[in-house]
C-alpha positions in Angstrom: 0.0 0.0 0.0 1.1 3.6 -0.5 1.3 5.2 3.0 3.6 8.0 1.9 6.7 6.2 3.4 8.4 2.8 3.1 10.8 0.6 5.1 13.6 2.6 3.5 12.2 5.8 5.0 12.1 4.1 8.4 15.6 2.9 8.1 16.7 6.5 7.1 14.8 7.8 10.1 16.7 5.4 12.4 20.0 6.7 11.2 18.9 10.3 11.4 17.5 10.2 15.0 20.1 7.8 16.5 22.1 10.5 18.2 19.0 11.9 19.9 17.0 8.9 21.1 17.5 5.7 23.0 17.5 2.1 21.6 15.2 0.9 24.4 15.5 -2.5 25.9 13.3 -5.5 25.3 13.0 -8.0 28.2 11.3 -11.3 28.3 8.7 -11.7 31.1 8.9 -15.2 32.5 5.9 -14.6 34.6 3.7 -13.5 31.7 5.1 -16.2 29.5 3.9 -18.8 32.0 0.6 -17.2 32.5 -0.2 -16.8 28.8 1.5 -20.1 27.8 3.6 -18.4 25.2 6.8 -16.2 25.0 6.1 -12.6 26.1 8.5 -9.7 25.7 8.2 -6.1 26.9 9.5 -3.3 24.7 10.3 -0.6 27.2 9.6 2.7 25.6 8.7 3.9 29.1 12.5 4.5 29.4 12.7 6.5 26.2 13.6 10.2 26.4 10.6 12.2 27.7 9.1 8.9 28.8 7.5 7.8 25.6 8.1 6.7 22.0 6.9 10.1 20.7 10.4 11.7 20.5 11.2 9.3 17.6 8.7 11.0 15.3 9.3 14.4 16.6 13.0 14.3 15.9 12.6 12.7 12.5 10.2 15.5 11.5 12.3 18.4 12.9 15.6 17.0 11.5 14.1 17.0 8.0 12.7 20.5 7.9 14.2 22.6 5.1 17.2 24.8 6.0 15.2 27.8 5.0 12.8 27.2 7.9 15.6 27.3 10.5 14.3 30.4 12.1 10.7 29.4 12.3 9.2 27.9 15.5 7.3 24.6 15.6 3.9 24.0 17.0 1.9 21.0 18.1 -1.4 20.2 19.7 -1.3 17.5 22.3 -2.8 16.6 25.7 0.1 14.4 26.5 3.3 12.8 25.2 3.5 14.4 21.7 3.6 17.8 23.2 6.5 16.9 25.5 8.3 15.2 22.6 8.1 18.2 20.3 9.1 20.6 23.1 12.2 18.4 23.9 13.2 17.9 20.3 12.8 21.6 19.6 14.9 22.6 22.6 17.6 20.1 21.6 17.8 21.4 18.1 17.6 25.1 19.1 14.1 25.9 17.9 11.2 27.6 19.7 8.1 25.6 20.3 4.5 26.3 21.1 2.3 23.5 22.4 -1.5 23.8 22.4 -3.0 21.6 25.2 -6.6 21.0 26.2 -7.6 22.6 29.5 -7.9 19.2 31.2 -4.3 18.2 30.4 -2.7 17.0 33.6 -0.3 19.3 35.3 2.7 17.0 34.9 2.4 17.2 31.1 2.1 21.0 31.1 5.1 21.3 33.5 7.3 19.0 31.5 6.7 20.8 28.2 7.4 24.2 30.0 10.6 22.8 31.5 11.7 21.9 28.0 11.3 25.5 27.1 8.1 25.4 25.2 5.3 28.1 25.3 2.0 26.6 26.4 -1.5 27.6 25.2 -4.7 26.1 26.5 -7.7 25.2 24.5 -11.1 24.1 25.5 -10.7 20.5 24.1 -8.8 18.6 21.5 -11.0 19.9 18.7 -10.3 23.5 19.6 -6.6 22.7 20.0 -6.5 21.3 16.4 -8.3 24.4 15.1 -5.8 26.6 16.8 -3.0 24.7 15.0 -4.5 25.8 11.7 -4.4 29.4 12.9 -0.8 29.0 14.1 0.3 27.6 10.7 -1.2 30.7 9.1 0.9 32.8 11.5 4.1 31.2 10.4 4.6 28.3 12.9 5.5 24.9 11.5 2.8 22.4 12.6 4.0 19.0 13.8 1.0 16.7 13.6 1.0 13.8 16.2 0.2 11.1 13.7 -0.9 12.4 10.3 2.6 12.9 8.9 4.7 10.3 7.0 7.9 11.6 8.6 6.4 11.3 12.1 5.1 7.8 11.5 8.4 6.7 10.0 10.1 7.9 13.1 7.7 5.8 15.2 8.4 2.9 13.0 12.0 2.7 14.2 10.5 0.8 17.2 9.8 -2.0 14.7 13.4 -2.0 13.5 14.6 -2.5 17.1 12.1 -5.2 17.8 13.3 -7.1 14.7 16.9 -6.7 15.7 16.4 -7.8 19.4 13.7 -10.4 18.9 14.2 -11.8 15.4 11.9 -14.7 16.2 8.9 -12.3 16.8 5.6 -13.6 15.6 3.1 -11.1 17.1 3.2 -7.4 18.2 0.6 -5.8 20.4 0.6 -2.0 20.5 -1.8 0.8 21.6 -3.6 3.0 19.2 -4.2 6.7 19.8 -4.2 8.2 16.3 -2.5 5.1 14.9 1.0 6.4 14.0 2.9 4.0 16.3 1.3 0.8 15.2 1.2 2.0 11.6 5.0 2.6 11.6 5.8 -0.6 13.4 3.7 -2.8 11.1 5.1 -1.1 8.0 8.6 -1.9 9.2 8.1 -5.4 10.4 5.9 -6.5 7.6 8.6 -5.6 5.1 11.3 -7.4 7.0 9.4 -10.5 8.2 6.1 -11.1 6.3 3.7 -13.1 8.5 4.2 -11.2 11.7 0.7 -10.4 13.1 -0.2 -7.0 14.5 -2.8 -6.5 17.2 -4.1 -3.0 18.1 -5.7 -2.1 21.5 -7.8 0.9 22.6 -9.9 1.7 25.7 -13.6 2.2 25.9 -14.2 5.9 25.4 -11.0 6.4 23.3 -11.7 3.8 20.6 -11.8 5.9 17.4 -9.9 3.3 15.4 -12.1 0.3 16.4 -15.2 2.3 15.7 -13.8 3.5 12.3 -12.8 -0.1 11.2 -16.2 -1.4 12.3 -18.0 1.4 10.3 -15.8 1.1 7.2 -15.1 4.8 7.4 -13.4 7.3 9.7 -15.5 8.0 12.8 -14.9 11.1 14.9 -15.6 10.8 18.6 -17.3 13.9 20.1 -15.7 13.4 23.4 -12.9 11.2 25.0 -14.1 9.7 28.2 -11.3 7.1 29.0 -8.7 7.8 31.6 -6.1 6.7 29.0 -5.6 10.3 27.9 -2.8 9.6 25.6 -5.1 7.4 23.5 -7.4 10.4 23.2 -7.2 11.2 19.4 -10.8 12.0 18.3 -10.3 10.3 15.0 -7.6 8.5 13.0 -6.3 10.2 9.9 -7.0 8.7 6.4 -3.4 7.5 6.4 -3.4 5.7 9.8 -6.9 4.3 9.1 -5.6 2.7 5.9 -2.5 1.3 7.6 -4.7 -0.2 10.3 -7.1 -1.7 7.8 -4.2 -3.2 5.8 -2.1 -4.6 8.6 -4.1 -5.2 11.8 -5.6 -8.6 12.8 -8.0 -6.7 15.1 -8.4 -3.9 17.5 -9.2 -5.0 21.1 -11.1 -2.5 23.2 -10.7 -2.9 26.9 -12.1 -1.1 29.9 -10.4 1.4 32.1 -10.6 -1.0 34.9 -8.7 -3.6 32.9 -6.1 -1.0 32.0 -5.5 -0.2 35.7 -5.4 -3.9 36.6 -2.6 -4.3 34.0 -0.8 -1.2 35.2 -0.8 -2.7 38.8 0.5 -6.0 37.6 3.3 -4.4 35.6 4.3 -2.2 38.5 4.2 -4.9 41.2 5.6 -7.9 39.2 7.8 -6.3 36.5 8.7 -3.2 38.5 7.7 -1.0 35.5 5.5 2.0 35.8 3.4 2.5 32.7 0.6 4.8 31.6 -2.8 3.2 31.2 -2.4 3.7 27.5 0.6 1.4 27.6 -0.6 -1.1 30.2 -3.6 -1.9 27.9 -1.3 -4.0 25.7 -1.2 -6.6 28.6 -5.0 -6.4 28.9 -5.3 -7.2 25.2 -2.8 -10.0 25.4 -4.9 -11.7 28.1 -8.0 -11.3 25.9 -6.1 -12.6 22.9 -4.1 -15.4 24.5 -6.2 -18.1 22.6 -4.3 -16.9 19.5 -0.9 -17.8 20.9 0.9 -21.1 21.4 4.2 -22.0 23.2 5.9 -21.5 19.8 4.8 -17.8 19.4 6.9 -14.8 20.4 4.7 -11.9 21.5 6.0 -8.3 22.0 4.0 -5.9 24.1 5.0 -2.3 23.3 4.9 -0.4 26.5 4.7 3.0 24.8 4.9 5.4 27.7 5.3 5.8 31.4 4.3 9.4 32.2 2.1 9.0 35.3 1.6 11.5 38.1 1.3 10.4 41.7 -2.0 12.1 42.1 -3.3 10.1 39.1 -2.3 6.8 40.8 -4.1 7.9 44.0 -7.2 8.9 42.0 -7.2 5.5 40.2 -6.8 3.8 43.5 -10.0 5.3 44.8 -11.9 4.9 41.5 -10.8 1.3 40.8 -10.1 -0.1 44.3 -10.4 -3.7 43.0 -7.8 -3.1 40.4 -5.2 -0.9 42.1 
């Protein structure tokens, strides 16, 4: 399919961003392997710079901007990790950045982006934030879309190259879907290198725009995002990420917030890894999908981010006492 980028673009992205990002570790979980009766590996993007995979796409985009744009600032709309990533990449490369965030964005995300030197604007919601991005583009800012950009998706696809290098026996990958850029990039990379690898998406109830879109056979825009998994809160996939999901994914599993928190608790207590609900859902999906795996399969769970505030953990403890 023509996604606007290829495995060669992802390989170039890897070489381009290598000085700026971490090659994150993949560890095998013996406990989960026993529980699910297969081989389970954890891709630890929680230890990536800024705490999520998003810096991969941000750096790839910024590093490919024309030299004539060197004096222009970059802008992004984000209620979470994309904003931090663009702020960090811009600061590293000596550019100014403006991040538009919905008013309900957690303090930790706002503070992190400010600490990286970005200017913050608040909007009523994600829709208003995206509208503001169009205005900023007209004012001369360079917009960095969180997932509807081939260069951003190619950067995220470098996760797939690392998976292939570290777990060449991989048979299955489970990854979260917000707008669909991460799983679109991973699947493009791995499908080119090892045809037959299966890709499984996961979303939460109330942040399941991709599952709804695939079921409807057309892009569905959600009027509001109600899930606690804020970093899965894209209101709709883009035509590009929708096409990638349609082409590559076996399915999209939609899990509850309670399941996400139960998986977060397990990963924290048993694997000693603190994840966002948006990352922990990959374990929730693996439990739902385990009938698809045998002892001969090698299943990679992409733990895409770990930016969690203590007050959020306390809130989830009171909201889901049976889970956390």
